[in-house]
N, C-alpha and C positions, 0 to 999 in steps of 0.2 A: 541920459544914460552915459556912464563913464566909458572911455575908450577901452577896447578889448586888447590886452597886452599881447595876445596871440595873433593879432591881425597883421596885415601888411607882410613884412619879411621875416616874421617870427618873434619869439619872446625876447625881452631884454635879459641880459645876464650880468652878473657881478662876480669877479674873481678877487678874493681877498688873499693876498700873498704876504707871508711873513718873510722878513729879511734873512739873509744867510748868517751863518755862525760868526760871532765875534770872539775876540780873546776873552772877554768877560763871560760870555756864554760858556766857553770851554772851561773856565776856572770856577764856574758856579757863583759868579758875582752878580748882585742885583744892579741892573743898569738904570731902569726907569727911563728918565730923560737925559741921562749922561750921553754925550755925543761920541760914542765909541765907533771904531771902524771895523770893517770885516776882517776876519782872520784869513790866512791863505786858503784854508778849506772853505770859508764862507765865500770868498771870491770865486772859487771853482764851482760851488753850489749855484751861485747867482748866474754864472756863465752857462751852466747846464740848464738852468731853468728857462733861459731865453727861448730856445726852440720849442720847449714843451708849452710855454705860455703862448707862443706864436701859433701853435696848432689850435688854440681856442679862438682864434680870429678876433683878437681885441681891437676895439676902435678908439678907446680912450685910456690914458694911463696917467694916474695921479699917485703921489707918494707923500708919506710923512716927510717933513723937512729934515729929520735927523739923518746923519750921514749913512748909517748902516742900512736904512730903508731906501734912501735916495740912491746909494750905490747899487743896490739890488735892482731898483727900477731902471737905472741907467744901463745895466747889463741886459735887461730885457729890451729896453729901447733900441739898443744897437742891432738887435735881431729883427724887431718888428717895425722899426722905422717911425715910431710915434714919439712926439716930444713928451717929456716928463713935466707935468704940472705938480707943484708942491702945495701942501695944505697942512699947517701945523696941527690942525684938529685931529689928524690921523696919527699923532704921536703916541708913544707907549704911555701907559699909566705912570704918573709921577709917584715915586715911592718914598719921597721925603728923605728922612735921615737914613734910610736903608740903602740909598744909592751909594755904590762903591763898597758895600759890605758883602761878605760871604753869607751863605745860608746859615752856616754854623754860628756866625756872629749875630745874625738877626734872631736866631732861635735862642741864643744865650741871653740877649739883652731885652728881647720882647717875647718872652715865652707864651704869654696869653694870646697875643695877637697872632703869633706864628701858628699856634694850635687852632685858633679860630679860622685862619685861612685854610688849614688842612681839613676843616669841616665844611668848607665852602661858604663861610660867612664873609660878608662884604665889609671888612673893617677898613678904617682909614690907614693907608700904608705909611709907616715911618713917621708917625705923629702928625706931620703937616703935609703929607702927600694927598693923593686922590683916593676916592672910592671907585669901584667899578660902575656904580650908578652915575657918577659924574662923567666918567669916560664914555659911557653909553650915550649920555646926553650930547656931548660934543661930537662924538663920532657919528651918531645918528643924524645930527643937524648937517654935518658935512656930506654924508651920503645922500641925504635928501636933496641938497643943492646940486651935487654933481649928477645925480640921476635925472634931474630936470633937463639936463643937456643930452641925455641918452635917448635915442629913438628906437622904434621897434627893430628887432634883429641885431641891435648893437650890444657891445660888451665893454663894461668898465672894469679895468684892473686897478686895484688899490694896493700899493706896496706899503706895508705897515708892520706891526709888531705882534707878539704872541698874545698877551692879555687884551690889548686893544682890539686886535683882529677878531678874537672870539667874541668880545663884547659887541662889535659891529655886526657880526653874523647873527648873534642872538637878537639884536635890534631888528634886523631885516626879517627874521623868522617869527618875531613876536614872542620870543622865549624869555622868561625871567632868568636873571643871571645865575641863580642857584641851580636852575634846571640845566642851563647851558654848561655850567661847570661840571655837573654830574654826567651828562649824556654825551658831550662832545669831546671832552678831554683836551689836552694841550695841543696847540698847533706847532709842529716842528719847524726847525730852521729851514727856510726855503721850501716850505710846504704851503699848500693853498687849499682854499675852499672855493667851489663854484656853486653859485646860486642862480636859479632860473625863475623868472616871474611867470606866474600862472594867473588864471582868472580870479582866484581867491587869495592871491598874495604870493609871497616868495617861498620856494622850496629848496632844500639842500640837495644838490645834484651829486657833489663829491665833498669829502672832508679829509684833510691831511694827505692830499695827493702830492706827488713829488716826481722829479725827473729820475729819482733813484740814485743820484750821484752823491756819495759820501754823506748819507743821512747821519744825523747826530743822535746817538742813543740817549735816553733819559729825558728829564724835564728841567732844563736850565731855568733859573728865575728870570722874571721880566727884565 
């Protein structure tokens, strides 16, 4: 018989936290795996997220190794007192030739792919970038490994990115990516999802929660 995730000191939890705003986010530029830094507003968002994440009683903190996610995790770490472990598998989706371009430039030069994305289709980004299916595979493998270190009643915080974070949440919930794209919507800058493990698997406790500090309107590209 498999162990009961509700036993001992309670269920395990996962918090998937998107990084704060970057200058590229504010300008509508596709970042992918470009190593951009937080904007001034993004820094304030990350600092405000620290106490809110602390209230969720995290026990483990891991981050994408990209600066914008790691800086967000470090702001949380300063409040909760946990070290930040990095894992490159929690990086944002690689968007190939789209990295550094505006949405208008992508739409002009890749109209068919841009329209397909708008329909929720999982096209390869920027000719030689990734698909969401590939992101889901690497993100899921990383989650599986880190969850192996999480005991009953403990909480894993993953500081990551918008598209990658939603892909990871979908993996935990057992949702196809087209379903996740349709029903979950984008994860805002310095917003998070909380998932709780039950006897029949993981369930979504909250989606797009935030500290309320300077939320960014709209949907900036990854």
